[in-house]
C-alpha positions in Angstrom: -21.4 97.5 53.2 -19.3 96.3 50.3 -15.5 96.7 49.8 -13.6 96.1 46.5 -10.2 94.6 46.8 -7.3 96.1 44.8 -6.2 94.2 41.7 -3.7 91.5 42.7 -4.3 92.0 46.4 -3.6 88.7 48.1 -4.2 89.5 51.7 -7.6 90.6 52.8 -7.9 94.3 53.7 -8.5 95.5 57.1 -12.3 95.0 57.8 -14.5 97.9 57.1 -15.9 99.5 60.2 -19.1 101.2 60.9 -19.1 105.0 61.3 -18.9 104.5 65.1 -15.7 102.3 64.7 -17.3 99.0 65.6 -17.0 95.9 63.4 -19.7 94.1 61.4 -20.5 90.6 62.6 -20.2 88.9 59.3 -18.3 89.1 56.0 -18.3 87.1 52.7 -15.9 87.4 49.8 -17.2 86.8 46.4 -16.7 87.7 42.7 -13.4 85.7 42.5 -12.3 87.3 45.8 -12.7 90.8 44.2 -15.4 91.9 46.6 -16.1 91.6 50.3 -19.6 92.3 51.8 -20.0 93.1 55.5 -23.1 92.9 57.6 -24.6 91.9 60.9 -27.1 89.3 59.7 -27.1 86.9 56.7 -29.6 89.0 54.8 -27.0 91.8 54.7 -24.6 89.5 52.9 -27.2 88.1 50.6 -28.1 91.7 49.6 -24.7 92.0 48.1 -25.2 88.7 46.1 -28.8 89.5 45.3 -29.2 93.2 44.7 -32.4 94.5 46.4 -32.7 91.4 48.6 -33.3 93.3 51.8 -36.2 95.2 50.3 -38.1 92.0 49.4 -40.9 90.3 51.4 -40.3 86.8 52.9 -41.7 84.9 49.9 -39.8 87.0 47.4 -36.6 86.5 49.4 -37.1 82.7 49.3 -37.6 82.8 45.5 -34.5 85.0 45.2 -32.4 82.6 47.3 -33.6 79.6 45.2 -32.7 81.4 42.0 -29.2 82.2 43.4 -28.8 78.6 44.4 -29.5 77.4 40.9 -27.1 80.0 39.4 -24.5 78.7 41.9 -25.3 75.1 41.1 -24.5 75.7 37.4 -21.2 77.3 38.2 -20.3 74.7 40.8 -21.2 71.7 38.6 -19.1 73.2 35.7 -16.2 73.7 38.1 -16.5 70.1 39.4 -16.5 68.8 35.8 -13.6 70.9 34.7 -11.5 69.7 37.7 -12.6 66.0 37.5 -10.2 63.3 36.8 -10.4 62.2 33.1 -10.3 58.5 34.1 -13.3 59.1 36.4 -15.2 61.0 33.6 -14.6 58.1 31.2 -15.9 55.6 33.7 -19.3 57.3 34.1 -22.3 55.3 33.2 -24.8 57.0 30.8 -27.2 57.8 33.6 -24.5 59.3 35.7 -23.2 61.4 32.8 -26.8 62.6 32.1 -27.2 63.6 35.8 -24.0 65.6 35.7 -24.8 67.4 32.4 -28.5 68.0 33.0 -29.9 71.5 33.1 -29.7 72.5 36.8 -33.3 73.4 37.1 -34.2 69.7 36.5 -34.2 67.5 39.6 -32.1 64.3 39.4 -34.3 61.3 39.7 -31.9 58.7 40.9 -32.1 56.7 44.1 -28.4 56.6 44.7 -25.3 58.5 43.6 -22.2 56.4 43.6 -19.8 58.3 41.3 -16.9 59.9 43.1 -17.5 63.0 40.9 -19.6 65.4 43.0 -23.2 65.9 41.9 -24.5 69.5 42.7 -28.1 69.6 43.9 -30.5 72.3 45.2 -32.3 70.8 48.2 -35.6 72.7 47.6 -36.0 70.6 44.4 -36.5 67.5 46.5 -38.7 66.1 49.4 -40.0 67.5 51.6 -40.2 70.6 49.4 -41.4 68.6 46.3 -42.6 65.1 45.6 -39.2 64.1 44.1 -37.2 61.8 46.4 -33.7 62.9 47.3 -30.9 60.8 45.9 -28.6 59.4 48.6 -24.9 58.9 48.5 -23.4 55.5 48.2 -20.1 56.9 49.4 -21.0 58.2 52.8 -24.0 58.4 55.0 -23.5 62.0 56.2 -25.3 65.3 55.7 -22.7 66.5 53.2 -21.1 63.5 51.5 -18.0 64.1 49.5 -19.7 63.0 46.2 -22.8 65.3 46.6 -22.9 69.1 47.0 -26.2 70.3 48.4 -27.1 74.0 48.1 -29.7 74.9 50.7 -31.7 78.1 49.9 -34.5 77.5 52.5 -32.5 79.3 55.2 -30.3 82.4 54.7 -27.3 81.2 56.8 -27.5 77.6 55.4 -27.5 79.1 51.9 -24.4 81.1 52.6 -22.6 78.1 54.2 -23.5 75.9 51.2 -22.4 78.6 48.7 -19.0 78.7 50.5 -18.7 74.9 50.4 -19.5 75.0 46.7 -16.9 77.7 46.0 -19.5 80.1 44.7 -18.4 82.5 47.4 -14.8 82.3 48.4 -15.1 82.8 52.1 -17.7 83.3 54.8 -16.3 84.9 57.9 -17.4 85.9 61.4 -15.7 89.3 61.3 -15.7 89.8 65.1 
């Protein structure tokens, strides 16, 4: 179920309810906070972001999630670059600049990412899904280092969480 927010509405509306008055388990806001999708499982929310998603078979769903991840990667990388400190941008080495400005469908072939400017990556473009090794962060040895933004389309919930971290969706909520 999808709800459109009124123009200029700052506060989220009261959650939409099912006809029986019960609440949906999940909600995601998207489209610049202009829309909120409600559902009980991640696929319900993805159906708002990918029209027709729930009608697809498992393989087509995976392909659709990967395509969404790449669209989100383009938007997220553009936002990262627009908000980057000009001094950090000038300090980029040519190879780092090329990685940040590459077409998103091209995997980055770097061993290590040391720039403080976040690099946006789609994890299905790297091992174990392909033969391309994942770059590692020189900044932090954690799953989500501050200088790398991984979008994870392999799993529906992980994709939604990574879209929220990237800013592609503005919120992901447990509505209960």
